[in-house]
Backbone bond lengths (Angstrom), bond angles and torsions (degrees), N, CA, C in turn:
res aa  C-N    CA-C-N  psi(-1)  N-CA   C-N-CA  omega(-1)  CA-C   N-CA-C  phi
1 M - - - 1.450 - - 1.611 105.96 -
2 A 1.276 115.95 127.53 1.502 118.16 177.02 1.567 103.69 -141.66
3 P 1.251 118.32 79.72 1.484 122.18 -169.97 1.510 114.51 -61.53
4 L 1.399 120.23 -39.99 1.410 122.89 175.21 1.486 115.95 -64.90
5 A 1.394 111.54 -46.11 1.450 114.48 -175.93 1.641 108.30 -71.84
6 D 1.247 118.27 -32.01 1.526 122.70 176.55 1.552 106.97 -63.71
7 F 1.366 113.96 -50.57 1.434 120.77 -179.10 1.613 109.89 -51.69
8 L 1.279 110.56 -51.41 1.501 116.69 -174.62 1.479 108.05 -63.57
9 L 1.354 119.79 -36.34 1.480 117.83 -174.91 1.534 105.84 -76.88
10 Q 1.236 120.63 -29.44 1.497 120.34 -179.90 1.424 116.92 -79.21
11 H 1.391 119.19 -37.76 1.380 121.42 -165.40 1.590 112.10 -119.36
12 V 1.318 122.45 -8.19 1.306 122.16 172.99 1.459 111.62 -104.17
13 P 1.340 114.06 129.26 1.459 116.78 179.27 1.469 121.83 -70.57
14 L 1.326 111.39 78.63 1.535 117.38 -173.15 1.563 106.99 -89.33
15 P 1.334 113.41 145.47 1.615 118.25 177.79 1.497 109.45 -65.85
16 Q 1.294 117.42 155.46 1.502 120.40 171.64 1.702 101.95 -80.63
17 L 1.226 113.07 127.60 1.359 124.23 179.26 1.579 112.60 -106.93
18 P 1.335 108.61 136.15 1.565 107.13 174.59 1.447 114.39 -66.37
19 Y 1.348 112.92 162.88 1.462 120.10 -172.65 1.594 115.80 -53.11
20 Y 1.374 113.43 -36.63 1.391 118.96 -176.14 1.621 115.25 -75.50
21 L 1.285 111.06 -6.52 1.492 114.26 172.38 1.559 113.83 -102.17
22 T 1.373 116.05 -10.34 1.462 114.57 173.58 1.464 110.90 -112.14
23 H 1.263 115.61 1.20 1.480 121.32 177.15 1.543 106.96 -144.43
24 Y 1.274 109.30 150.50 1.562 121.58 -167.93 1.434 105.59 -82.42
25 V 1.387 122.21 105.27 1.361 124.54 -179.75 1.606 108.33 -125.36
26 K 1.221 111.39 103.23 1.452 119.25 -174.06 1.463 112.21 -59.09
27 G 1.370 108.95 126.17 1.521 119.26 -173.47 1.436 115.44 90.60
28 A 1.324 122.67 -14.62 1.449 128.31 -178.40 1.563 110.19 -116.01
29 T 1.271 115.27 -47.03 1.461 117.20 174.73 1.577 108.05 -67.95
30 P 1.319 110.34 141.63 1.493 112.74 -178.64 1.512 114.74 -62.27
31 L 1.373 118.91 140.96 1.468 123.17 -176.49 1.517 114.87 56.56
32 S 1.199 112.67 46.93 1.543 121.95 -179.05 1.523 111.83 -117.95
33 T 1.300 122.94 8.42 1.413 122.87 175.01 1.578 108.24 -123.66
34 R 1.279 112.77 153.56 1.478 120.57 -174.31 1.581 114.29 -61.59
35 P 1.455 112.62 -45.78 1.469 112.59 177.73 1.484 115.32 -67.62
36 V 1.220 119.76 -34.07 1.499 118.55 175.06 1.402 112.77 -68.94
37 V 1.324 120.56 -43.38 1.504 122.84 174.75 1.563 114.75 -60.32
38 V 1.304 113.40 -43.46 1.480 114.28 174.67 1.498 113.83 -66.18
39 S 1.318 118.13 -37.30 1.326 119.24 177.69 1.506 115.68 -61.84
40 V 1.412 114.11 -41.43 1.492 118.02 -178.35 1.429 106.06 -67.97
41 L 1.379 122.80 -40.66 1.455 119.54 -171.76 1.629 111.97 -74.61
42 V 1.335 110.61 -31.99 1.524 115.25 170.93 1.508 110.50 -63.29
43 G 1.418 118.00 -44.77 1.327 117.72 176.09 1.589 117.23 -63.28
44 Y 1.321 113.86 -28.46 1.542 119.69 170.52 1.470 109.88 -60.59
45 L 1.393 119.64 -38.89 1.354 122.61 -172.87 1.541 107.53 -73.19
46 V 1.371 113.38 -43.22 1.582 119.95 177.88 1.414 109.55 -55.61
47 V 1.344 120.10 -47.70 1.444 127.79 -170.39 1.544 105.40 -68.02
48 I 1.302 122.78 -52.42 1.443 117.09 -171.80 1.509 110.10 -71.09
49 F 1.244 123.78 -37.69 1.411 122.50 174.67 1.425 121.52 -69.31
50 S 1.404 114.79 -24.50 1.397 122.55 169.97 1.452 111.41 -71.63
51 I 1.355 119.78 -39.52 1.431 124.08 178.88 1.487 107.69 -67.52
52 R 1.352 120.43 -40.39 1.454 121.97 170.57 1.514 115.00 -48.02
53 E 1.346 113.66 -49.42 1.522 119.45 -172.90 1.575 104.45 -73.30
54 I 1.289 126.07 -35.37 1.402 125.89 -176.04 1.590 106.46 -70.83
55 M 1.341 112.71 -32.42 1.524 116.57 -172.69 1.628 109.92 -82.93
56 K 1.330 113.81 -8.80 1.485 113.44 177.78 1.575 112.01 -61.97
57 T 1.230 118.69 -24.07 1.570 120.30 -176.37 1.567 107.04 -107.03
58 R 1.290 120.52 10.14 1.356 119.51 -170.99 1.537 106.89 -129.38
59 Q 1.324 117.19 163.84 1.536 126.44 178.61 1.487 106.74 -71.67
60 P 1.370 121.34 145.85 1.485 121.77 172.87 1.561 109.46 -70.43
61 Q 1.347 112.15 140.19 1.516 122.42 -179.56 1.455 107.27 -84.14
62 K 1.363 114.93 139.39 1.387 116.35 175.45 1.499 113.83 -82.98
63 L 1.291 120.91 -52.43 1.440 125.41 175.18 1.455 118.41 52.70
64 T 1.391 116.95 37.46 1.409 126.91 -171.97 1.460 107.93 -59.13
65 F 1.342 113.40 -55.99 1.653 113.14 -169.80 1.580 105.42 -67.02
66 L 1.248 123.41 -41.11 1.550 122.61 -179.85 1.429 109.61 -61.84
67 F 1.428 116.64 -37.31 1.427 117.76 -175.99 1.540 112.53 -74.51
68 Q 1.346 113.32 -30.64 1.468 114.05 177.45 1.542 111.13 -73.91
69 V 1.355 113.87 -40.13 1.567 122.63 177.59 1.617 103.80 -52.23
70 H 1.368 115.30 -50.77 1.445 121.10 -173.98 1.499 108.86 -55.94
71 N 1.443 116.66 -50.88 1.341 122.92 -173.23 1.504 113.54 -70.01
72 V 1.479 117.29 -32.99 1.529 114.63 174.11 1.401 109.69 -71.43
73 I 1.223 127.90 -27.30 1.511 125.39 176.76 1.431 111.30 -69.83
74 L 1.401 117.42 -42.88 1.477 121.47 179.85 1.593 109.33 -65.63
75 S 1.376 115.79 -38.34 1.546 117.91 -173.33 1.415 107.09 -71.68
76 S 1.426 117.92 -51.02 1.536 119.51 -176.71 1.457 111.54 -72.34
77 G 1.323 119.85 -29.44 1.505 122.80 176.72 1.495 107.76 -63.75
78 S 1.345 116.01 -44.33 1.517 126.16 -169.36 1.701 100.49 -64.88
79 L 1.388 113.41 -43.02 1.456 116.76 -174.41 1.399 112.42 -67.86
80 L 1.425 118.04 -40.29 1.406 123.49 178.20 1.526 110.46 -63.93
81 L 1.286 119.56 -44.16 1.416 123.80 -175.31 1.564 109.50 -67.95
82 L 1.354 116.96 -39.10 1.389 126.79 176.30 1.520 109.80 -53.51
83 V 1.349 113.38 -54.09 1.548 120.18 -174.37 1.498 105.81 -62.71
84 L 1.370 120.71 -44.64 1.469 121.80 -175.84 1.549 111.44 -66.33
85 M 1.311 116.42 -37.32 1.523 116.34 178.36 1.518 110.26 -72.07
86 L 1.333 121.66 -38.23 1.367 122.78 177.18 1.432 114.66 -59.47
87 E 1.328 115.36 -45.57 1.527 117.87 -176.78 1.488 110.13 -70.65
88 E 1.259 118.86 -16.06 1.411 120.34 -178.10 1.674 104.90 -89.85
89 I 1.361 121.08 -43.15 1.376 120.28 -169.54 1.506 111.20 -85.56
90 L 1.306 115.64 -32.09 1.537 119.59 -175.29 1.422 115.78 -58.08
91 P 1.445 118.44 -39.72 1.519 115.98 175.05 1.523 109.92 -63.62
92 V 1.295 120.97 -35.97 1.344 120.69 178.49 1.528 113.55 -60.95
93 F 1.353 109.52 -41.12 1.497 112.82 178.68 1.541 116.27 -68.60
94 W 1.351 106.86 -35.35 1.463 116.45 177.46 1.529 113.67 -65.65
95 N 1.314 118.91 -38.17 1.389 122.64 -170.76 1.576 107.75 -93.77
96 H 1.253 122.93 -22.16 1.486 120.20 -173.04 1.590 109.94 -129.38
97 G 1.236 117.81 -9.53 1.462 117.20 177.58 1.655 111.76 102.30
98 L 1.260 114.63 168.84 1.475 121.93 -175.68 1.480 108.15 -71.56
99 F 1.331 121.77 -44.61 1.551 118.79 -168.70 1.658 105.66 -71.18
100 Y 1.394 115.28 -31.53 1.400 119.38 171.18 1.577 117.08 -60.54
101 A 1.283 107.45 -48.63 1.555 115.22 176.13 1.411 113.46 -60.26
102 M 1.458 120.22 -37.14 1.320 125.20 -169.35 1.579 110.18 -87.41
103 C 1.323 117.19 -28.43 1.420 123.21 -166.82 1.493 121.02 -123.00
104 H 1.288 113.11 -18.89 1.514 118.43 -178.14 1.513 109.16 -82.97
105 A 1.417 112.05 139.29 1.485 115.67 -177.95 1.607 109.43 -64.62
106 A 1.352 118.23 -21.38 1.430 118.60 -172.55 1.554 108.24 -75.97
107 A 1.463 119.48 -12.77 1.403 114.89 172.52 1.449 115.08 -83.25
108 W 1.279 117.16 4.32 1.508 118.55 167.37 1.479 108.08 -94.07
109 T 1.353 112.00 78.37 1.480 118.99 -179.86 1.500 115.35 -73.71
110 E 1.389 119.68 171.81 1.449 119.04 173.70 1.414 115.44 -60.99
111 R 1.267 119.79 -42.83 1.395 124.17 175.13 1.452 117.10 -60.23
112 M 1.419 112.90 -42.02 1.427 117.96 -179.38 1.536 108.92 -65.57
113 E 1.344 115.17 -38.96 1.475 116.62 174.18 1.465 115.54 -58.87
114 F 1.182 116.97 -42.18 1.540 123.27 175.00 1.520 111.00 -57.08
115 Y 1.355 110.84 -47.39 1.503 114.05 -177.85 1.444 107.99 -69.19
116 Y 1.345 122.40 -35.17 1.533 120.23 175.07 1.493 111.68 -60.52
117 I 1.313 115.14 -36.44 1.473 119.37 -175.92 1.693 107.97 -61.88
118 I 1.419 100.46 -53.58 1.562 108.38 176.90 1.549 114.52 -52.84
119 N 1.324 116.97 -46.90 1.384 120.30 176.50 1.610 112.98 -57.57
120 Y 1.272 109.39 -38.81 1.560 114.05 179.66 1.574 109.77 -66.56
121 Y 1.287 120.23 -36.93 1.430 123.13 179.23 1.575 112.63 -72.20
122 I 1.321 112.10 -33.93 1.452 119.87 174.28 1.686 110.50 -57.14
123 K 1.393 114.65 -31.97 1.347 118.31 -177.39 1.526 109.85 -65.96
124 Y 1.333 118.88 -28.08 1.439 125.67 176.26 1.534 113.05 -78.25
125 V 1.235 114.52 -30.18 1.510 120.58 174.12 1.594 108.44 -65.18
126 E 1.410 110.85 -43.23 1.473 117.82 -176.62 1.466 113.53 -66.99
127 L 1.413 119.31 -8.82 1.477 123.27 -179.35 1.689 103.05 -72.69
128 L 1.210 114.78 -21.17 1.602 117.78 177.23 1.525 111.04 -61.65
129 D 1.450 114.71 -25.59 1.535 115.22 170.45 1.450 112.21 -44.89
130 T 1.301 112.63 -51.54 1.505 119.19 -174.19 1.499 106.95 -61.62
131 V 1.239 114.64 -50.89 1.654 116.49 179.60 1.534 113.87 -45.84
132 F 1.264 109.72 -44.73 1.572 119.28 176.99 1.509 109.88 -58.38
133 L 1.314 111.71 -50.96 1.531 119.83 -177.38 1.647 106.73 -53.55
134 A 1.329 110.64 -51.97 1.531 116.38 -173.14 1.483 107.14 -65.72
135 L 1.288 121.92 -37.81 1.496 123.78 -175.47 1.662 105.37 -72.13
136 K 1.281 114.49 -34.48 1.472 116.81 177.40 1.537 113.66 -81.05
137 K 1.352 111.33 0.99 1.466 115.08 176.28 1.611 111.89 63.25
138 K 1.387 110.96 29.10 1.517 116.55 168.54 1.538 112.28 -88.33
139 P 1.320 116.14 145.35 1.513 120.67 178.91 1.498 113.30 -55.13
140 L 1.302 112.58 139.02 1.560 117.82 177.49 1.481 106.87 -94.96
141 A 1.317 118.41 90.71 1.440 123.85 -173.52 1.518 106.21 -71.29
142 F 1.405 117.77 155.14 1.490 121.63 175.74 1.502 114.03 -54.28
143 L 1.406 109.70 -43.88 1.537 114.64 -174.54 1.543 107.45 -61.00
144 H 1.255 118.03 -45.99 1.539 120.81 179.90 1.567 110.47 -57.84
145 V 1.276 116.03 -55.34 1.544 117.94 -171.81 1.628 109.26 -71.50
146 F 1.306 114.83 -36.82 1.476 114.33 -177.03 1.568 106.57 -69.53
147 H 1.379 113.82 -47.75 1.461 114.97 -177.82 1.417 115.75 -52.80
148 H 1.357 116.33 -55.99 1.378 122.61 -175.20 1.559 116.24 -63.36
149 S 1.351 116.01 -36.18 1.490 116.64 177.05 1.440 109.22 -77.23
150 A 1.334 119.32 -44.69 1.570 121.33 -176.41 1.574 107.14 -64.77
151 T 1.218 123.58 -41.47 1.452 118.34 -178.86 1.584 115.36 -61.22
152 A 1.267 110.29 -39.23 1.540 114.08 171.33 1.477 109.33 -52.18
153 F 1.354 115.85 -47.61 1.419 121.10 -174.53 1.543 109.68 -72.66
154 L 1.362 116.04 -33.55 1.499 115.16 178.97 1.460 110.01 -65.86
155 C 1.448 122.79 -38.15 1.398 124.29 178.68 1.531 112.43 -61.88
156 F 1.367 110.16 -37.76 1.498 116.23 178.04 1.497 109.55 -62.24
157 T 1.277 120.57 -46.09 1.406 119.64 -176.76 1.599 114.96 -73.21
158 Q 1.283 113.25 -23.79 1.485 114.94 179.87 1.669 106.85 -78.90
159 L 1.260 116.19 -36.13 1.422 121.38 173.80 1.537 111.24 -59.04
160 N 1.342 113.28 -47.12 1.488 116.57 177.40 1.560 111.50 -66.53
161 G 1.243 118.27 -36.42 1.403 121.54 177.71 1.424 120.83 -81.23
162 R 1.399 115.21 -13.32 1.407 123.23 -177.84 1.578 113.68 47.74
163 T 1.289 110.02 52.79 1.519 117.35 -176.02 1.567 104.17 -79.28
164 S 1.271 112.77 126.88 1.442 117.25 -172.46 1.556 117.58 -77.83
165 V 1.404 113.10 -10.41 1.551 116.17 178.80 1.458 105.02 -89.12
166 S 1.322 126.28 5.06 1.527 127.15 -177.26 1.498 107.61 -50.57
167 W 1.190 119.43 -49.68 1.482 124.36 -167.06 1.504 113.59 -56.58
168 V 1.460 116.57 -32.94 1.381 124.25 178.20 1.565 112.04 -64.48
169 V 1.400 114.02 -48.84 1.496 119.18 -179.42 1.398 107.55 -68.90
170 I 1.412 120.58 -36.44 1.561 117.93 -172.77 1.486 107.34 -74.54
171 T 1.319 121.45 -42.68 1.442 120.92 -175.06 1.548 110.84 -63.70
172 L 1.299 118.19 -39.51 1.442 123.61 170.72 1.424 113.63 -55.03
173 N 1.210 115.07 -51.15 1.404 126.39 -179.67 1.562 112.83 -57.76
174 L 1.333 116.83 -48.94 1.486 128.87 176.20 1.519 102.97 -54.84
175 T 1.288 119.83 -52.19 1.563 121.53 -171.59 1.496 105.77 -62.02
176 V 1.266 120.62 -40.26 1.566 112.61 178.34 1.329 108.67 -71.54
177 H 1.423 125.39 -37.91 1.492 125.09 -175.40 1.507 110.05 -61.85
178 V 1.296 114.94 -39.32 1.548 115.49 172.67 1.440 117.06 -44.65
179 L 1.400 113.38 -49.89 1.409 123.41 -177.82 1.488 109.25 -73.72
180 M 1.349 116.17 -50.00 1.407 120.15 -172.69 1.554 115.32 -60.93
181 Y 1.235 114.66 -44.94 1.500 118.86 -178.97 1.548 107.23 -70.78
182 Y 1.296 117.51 -31.22 1.536 116.98 -179.52 1.501 102.69 -71.36
183 Y 1.367 120.44 -37.04 1.553 122.11 173.36 1.425 111.55 -49.96
184 Y 1.431 112.55 -56.10 1.562 114.92 -174.97 1.543 111.08 -61.59
185 Y 1.373 116.22 -36.99 1.469 119.56 177.57 1.575 108.67 -57.44
186 A 1.232 112.84 -55.75 1.576 119.30 -175.16 1.486 113.15 -61.32
187 T 1.402 117.00 -44.11 1.403 116.97 -175.70 1.588 112.27 -76.17
188 A 1.342 112.40 -24.86 1.527 110.92 170.28 1.443 119.10 -63.38
189 G 1.395 111.09 -24.86 1.476 117.85 177.76 1.353 112.70 -90.38
190 G 1.397 122.06 4.47 1.451 123.78 174.24 1.540 113.52 101.33
191 A 1.326 118.29 -1.86 1.470 118.81 175.68 1.507 111.62 -64.16
192 K 1.311 117.32 150.88 1.425 127.55 168.69 1.481 113.69 -101.28
193 I 1.268 115.76 116.87 1.536 121.24 -173.60 1.550 107.68 -112.74
194 W 1.288 107.37 118.42 1.538 115.24 -173.05 1.485 112.56 -80.05
195 W 1.325 122.64 -14.66 1.489 127.27 -171.96 1.514 109.07 -99.67
196 K 1.343 122.94 13.42 1.482 118.65 179.51 1.562 115.02 -54.11
197 K 1.349 119.55 -41.13 1.299 123.59 -176.27 1.494 111.23 -72.80
198 Y 1.347 122.00 -23.69 1.477 123.39 172.61 1.460 111.79 -78.42
199 L 1.403 115.75 -27.66 1.529 114.42 173.34 1.504 115.46 -65.19
200 T 1.363 114.07 -31.24 1.452 114.68 178.96 1.570 105.40 -78.14
201 T 1.258 119.65 -36.84 1.486 114.27 171.09 1.470 115.02 -56.51
202 M 1.275 118.50 -43.58 1.477 125.23 175.59 1.473 108.72 -57.45
203 Q 1.280 121.53 -34.10 1.502 119.49 -178.10 1.536 109.91 -70.45
204 I 1.413 108.36 -41.03 1.484 109.23 176.93 1.544 117.26 -67.80
205 V 1.366 117.12 -38.26 1.382 122.60 168.25 1.543 113.90 -52.04
206 Q 1.182 117.35 -41.94 1.491 128.51 178.90 1.523 109.23 -54.33
207 F 1.396 117.33 -48.31 1.335 128.96 -175.04 1.581 107.42 -67.89
208 V 1.271 113.06 -44.63 1.435 117.00 179.13 1.434 115.79 -60.24
209 I 1.323 114.22 -41.56 1.534 119.80 175.03 1.456 113.70 -68.73
210 D 1.417 115.61 -36.34 1.454 123.29 176.76 1.559 111.36 -59.92
211 L 1.350 109.36 -47.02 1.466 113.04 -179.92 1.624 114.22 -62.95
212 F 1.315 111.49 -43.60 1.455 111.92 174.91 1.470 116.89 -58.67
213 V 1.327 113.99 -33.41 1.529 118.10 -178.39 1.553 106.12 -75.73
214 V 1.264 118.58 -48.28 1.495 121.28 -167.37 1.581 106.39 -72.76
215 Y 1.429 120.60 -34.42 1.425 120.12 -179.41 1.512 103.48 -71.62
216 F 1.457 119.29 -40.07 1.439 113.01 -170.45 1.596 106.32 -72.09
217 G 1.400 121.59 -34.27 1.429 119.67 174.96 1.574 112.05 -64.53
218 T 1.262 119.64 -32.41 1.450 119.81 -176.06 1.444 101.72 -78.64
219 Y 1.255 128.18 -45.19 1.430 131.10 -179.25 1.552 103.29 -50.48
220 S 1.417 112.69 -56.64 1.443 117.91 -174.08 1.646 112.87 -55.30
221 Y 1.202 111.62 -41.62 1.475 114.88 178.49 1.507 111.11 -64.90
222 F 1.294 117.21 -54.00 1.467 119.28 -177.22 1.536 116.73 -64.36
223 A 1.360 114.04 -37.81 1.479 117.65 172.73 1.402 115.27 -62.85
224 A 1.368 114.97 -45.55 1.509 120.19 -177.17 1.583 112.98 -66.66
225 T 1.409 111.13 -28.73 1.510 116.73 -171.15 1.561 108.31 -93.04
226 Y 1.280 114.27 -36.55 1.549 118.35 -164.83 1.612 111.18 -115.20
227 Y 1.305 111.19 -27.56 1.543 117.52 -167.14 1.506 107.41 -136.38
228 P 1.329 119.74 64.94 1.470 121.43 -170.94 1.612 107.80 -67.10
229 S 1.283 121.06 -10.33 1.511 123.37 -176.44 1.520 108.32 -77.31
230 L 1.361 114.15 -24.92 1.364 120.12 178.97 1.553 116.26 -68.91
231 P 1.346 124.43 147.19 1.430 124.40 179.62 1.506 112.45 -64.28
232 V 1.283 120.50 124.63 1.489 118.54 -173.66 1.638 107.11 -158.61
233 L 1.173 112.64 140.45 1.431 117.94 175.97 1.548 119.55 -77.55
234 G 1.402 110.72 -20.22 1.443 122.28 177.55 1.416 117.57 147.87
235 S 1.155 129.99 176.70 1.350 127.10 -175.89 1.536 111.65 -82.29
236 C 1.491 111.82 164.32 1.399 112.84 -172.40 1.644 101.53 -126.49
237 A 1.332 112.11 133.34 1.545 115.58 -172.78 1.505 109.17 -68.29
238 G 1.398 111.42 148.46 1.429 116.62 175.41 1.536 107.55 136.97
239 T 1.317 118.69 164.22 1.443 124.32 -179.02 1.687 104.36 -89.99
240 E 1.323 110.35 153.74 1.510 119.28 -178.97 1.524 106.70 -61.31
241 S 1.365 116.10 -50.63 1.477 117.60 -175.61 1.532 113.24 -56.47
242 A 1.285 117.69 -45.00 1.412 119.68 178.56 1.422 117.41 -64.70
243 A 1.368 114.64 -30.85 1.427 119.99 179.44 1.475 110.53 -70.21
244 L 1.268 115.64 -47.75 1.502 124.50 -175.30 1.585 109.14 -68.98
245 F 1.353 113.13 -38.42 1.467 113.44 175.36 1.539 107.87 -66.70
246 G 1.224 123.03 -42.56 1.463 121.69 179.96 1.473 113.68 -60.35
247 C 1.309 115.55 -40.45 1.505 123.79 179.51 1.532 106.62 -62.91
248 G 1.179 119.46 -50.30 1.407 123.04 -175.60 1.545 114.23 -67.08
249 L 1.316 118.73 -44.16 1.481 120.22 175.24 1.431 117.77 -67.98
250 L 1.355 115.70 -40.38 1.424 116.34 177.76 1.553 112.85 -71.61
251 S 1.251 114.95 -26.03 1.544 117.90 170.21 1.491 111.62 -59.77
252 S 1.347 109.66 -48.20 1.543 112.79 -178.57 1.546 111.83 -65.70
253 Y 1.250 118.41 -34.34 1.500 121.93 175.46 1.419 106.27 -57.98
254 L 1.253 121.21 -57.67 1.449 124.48 179.69 1.578 113.61 -45.17
255 L 1.302 112.45 -49.53 1.561 112.74 179.87 1.472 110.15 -67.14
256 L 1.336 117.18 -41.09 1.466 115.71 -174.99 1.518 108.91 -64.05
257 F 1.427 118.15 -44.29 1.414 114.73 -177.14 1.514 115.63 -70.42
258 I 1.386 117.79 -31.01 1.463 121.49 168.48 1.459 111.43 -51.21
259 K 1.370 116.37 -47.49 1.481 124.66 -171.83 1.577 102.72 -70.21
260 F 1.319 120.55 -41.73 1.499 118.23 177.47 1.529 109.12 -62.27
261 Y 1.276 119.07 -42.09 1.513 120.13 -177.60 1.538 113.85 -60.40
262 I 1.382 109.80 -39.23 1.490 114.90 -179.31 1.481 109.43 -78.15
263 D 1.280 124.07 -38.83 1.425 123.95 177.06 1.542 111.79 -65.19
264 T 1.377 119.63 -32.86 1.450 121.95 -173.99 1.488 110.83 -93.18
265 Y 1.239 122.68 -30.77 1.417 122.95 -172.19 1.552 119.59 -120.29
266 K 1.482 113.88 -14.88 1.490 114.49 -172.57 1.563 103.58 -116.06
267 K 1.264 121.58 -41.41 1.500 117.11 -173.84 1.479 116.09 -68.50
268 P 1.366 123.33 131.26 1.456 118.45 173.70 1.422 112.86 -65.12
269 V 1.314 117.15 133.31 1.406 129.28 -174.87 1.489 113.02 -109.95
270 K 1.160 121.69 121.06 1.522 124.96 174.47 1.477 114.37 -80.26
271 G 1.472 118.58 114.52 1.322 121.54 179.52 1.503 114.67 86.82
272 K 1.317 118.65 -81.90 1.450 117.09 -171.37 1.636 105.70 -122.19
273 K 1.320 112.39 154.00 1.442 121.42 -174.51 1.583 104.58 -101.28
274 A 1.357 110.70 141.19 1.559 116.47 172.79 1.466 107.31 -84.70
275 V 1.264 113.69 129.50 1.554 119.99 173.36 1.513 111.32 -135.29
276 A 1.405 110.61 151.21 1.467 116.05 -169.66 1.575 107.58 -86.34
277 N 1.323 107.84 128.22 1.498 114.85 -176.73 1.493 117.24 52.63
278 G 1.315 110.43 27.58 1.462 112.48 -175.87 1.574 116.85 79.92
279 N 1.364 113.41 -1.26 1.387 119.47 -170.57 1.574 115.27 -119.47
280 G 1.336 114.92 -25.49 1.407 118.94 -177.61 1.484 112.42 87.60
281 V 1.342 114.87 25.63 1.498 116.54 -179.38 1.568 105.88 -122.16
282 A 1.311 117.12 139.26 1.408 120.14 -176.27 1.456 114.83 -85.59
283 N 1.259 123.59 -126.51 1.485 130.91 -173.47 1.482 106.80 62.46
284 G 1.316 109.64 34.60 1.584 114.28 166.82 1.476 109.90 89.06
285 N 1.318 123.99 2.51 1.522 121.01 -177.79 1.465 109.95 -74.05
286 G 1.258 112.31 145.42 1.389 119.65 -175.02 1.528 118.33 -62.14
287 L 1.443 116.81 146.51 1.422 119.80 -177.18 1.559 106.18 -81.82
288 K 1.404 113.79 146.35 1.417 118.82 177.25 1.483 108.10 -142.51
289 Q 1.314 117.72 139.02 1.400 121.23 -178.55 1.538 111.63 -86.39
290 E 1.319 119.13 126.07 1.368 124.68 -179.26 1.480 112.31 -127.92
């Protein structure tokens, strides 16, 4: 049962979409080939650094209304997608157990695949975060630029690899993004949010859980495939390259976010304090001196 998904299908006038837009078809689904994805992400880097150069001789743009609209869309969209994914995967977990839900190929349902595609496209919308930073003349920190571009590529690799544990990483990320983009919306309007430090902590906890899950899934696959004498519950669906890339990238995220947390909240700072995007929240947003 998927009450929200069924309600949307029955009562919301949605257009009839071709198969390659509701299912991931490499070469037919938009942004489904490596040359196209790499070209778009290189274009993203060119655009943001070009804007930064242009803005050197111009006054910073406020863009408060547009920035708030952007964040409302991402916060509410993340919440909607989170609910849709949970109502699809929780019955699988309830009926077959956690290992099945995480590792069995059957957990990659048609609806989950569609939700994965939507989540993937949202990562390109999130690239506008950097455009706002550049137009506001805020520094483009490595954490921000790397995290945004690499996450889009990560989602691409996991769709290609059909990694069954994807939903765990994505639902945790969506949960954080519901709060994070609300935070950006509220603070852009002048609100004072007391829990910004705990949002960064939540992001770090997210990556710790992510790593436990993806390393467990990767171990399960390699043990079941190549080392059957090792203790294992069974194999985990997905390609080797996607699993290894996910492990490596998420490991780097954890290290970068821990460094950000230490630099922002733990290190004694003389004079001024470094905060992310002017707010003290990570997820790759640029550092600004205030």
